[in-house]
N, C-alpha and C positions, 0 to 999 in steps of 0.2 A: 351820231348821225354820219360822221365822216367815214366810218368803217362800212356802214350800210351803202353809202353812195359809192364807195370804191368797189365793193363787191358787185353792185349793179353795173357799173361801168365796165368792169372786167368781163363779166358774163355777157353784157350786151355786145361788146366788141367781138369777143370769141364766137359767140352764137351767130353774129352777123357775118363774120368772115367765113365760118364753116358753111352756112347757108348759101353764101355766094359761090363758094367752091362747088357745092352740091348742084346748084342750079346752072352755073355757067361752065363747069367742067364735067361734073359727074353725069348729068342728064344727057348732054350731047354725046358723051362717050357711050352711054347706054344705048342711045338711038343708033349709034354707029356699030353696035354689036359687042361692046365691051362693058358689061354690067357690073364688074367688080367695084369700080370706083364709086359708082352711085350707091351700091348696096353698103359698102363700108362707111362712106361719108354720111350716108343716110342714118345709119345706126348711131354714129357719133353725134350727129345733129340732134337726133331724137333724145339722146341721153343729156346733152348740153341744154336743149330746150327745156326739159323738165327742171333742171337746176335753175335756168334763167327764170322760168315762171315763178318758182319759189322765191328767189331773191327779189324779183320785181314786185311780187305781191307784198313781201315784208316791207319793201321801201314804200310802196303805195299806202300801206297802213301807217307807217311812220310819218309820211307827209300828209296824211288824212285826205287823200284824193277822193274825188267823187267817183261814181260808178263809170261814167264815160271815159275819163282819162285813165282809170284803172284798166278798163277793157282794152283801150288802145295800147297801153303799156304792155299788157300780157300778150296781145296778138302780134306785136311788132316783130317777134321772132319767127314769124311764119311767112313773111314777105320779104324777099331780097332787098337789101339796102335800108329798109324801114327802121331797123334797130338803131342805125346811125342817126337817122333824122329824128326819131322819137327821143333818143338820148339827148340830143342838142336841144330840142324843144323842152323836154322835161327839165333840163338843167337851167335854162333861162327863165322858164315860167314858174317853176316850183322849187328847185333845189337851191339855186343862188338866194332867193329871198328868205327861205327857211334857214340857210346857213348864216346869212347876215344877222338874223336875229338870235342865233345860238352860238356865235363866236365868243369865246372867253375874252375878258378884257385884256388888252395888251399888258404884257408884263413890264413893270417898272425896273430899270436896272438897279442893282444893289449899290448903295452909296459907298464911296471910297473910304 
């Protein structure tokens, strides 16, 4: 589960940052007559969002999330800043309790 959580967090942060760049830099530049940034960053976000959806869906199945939280998780990459909020919420509500139950027993030091 640790690897799936790490993959999700990496994709959530990357997708969120790229979406913020698109919305808060690319779109204003496009309105000002410089569409190249919005076009390029838009394509990058589209590709990253597809990867994010796959990774988030796999994590939702691993955590056995209901339909509502799964939909929220998958749509978080479409609204600026929401990926960060949903990642924190998901961590506290689902990931930490699941990881607490799946952590291996602490290793005992080998005797001298």
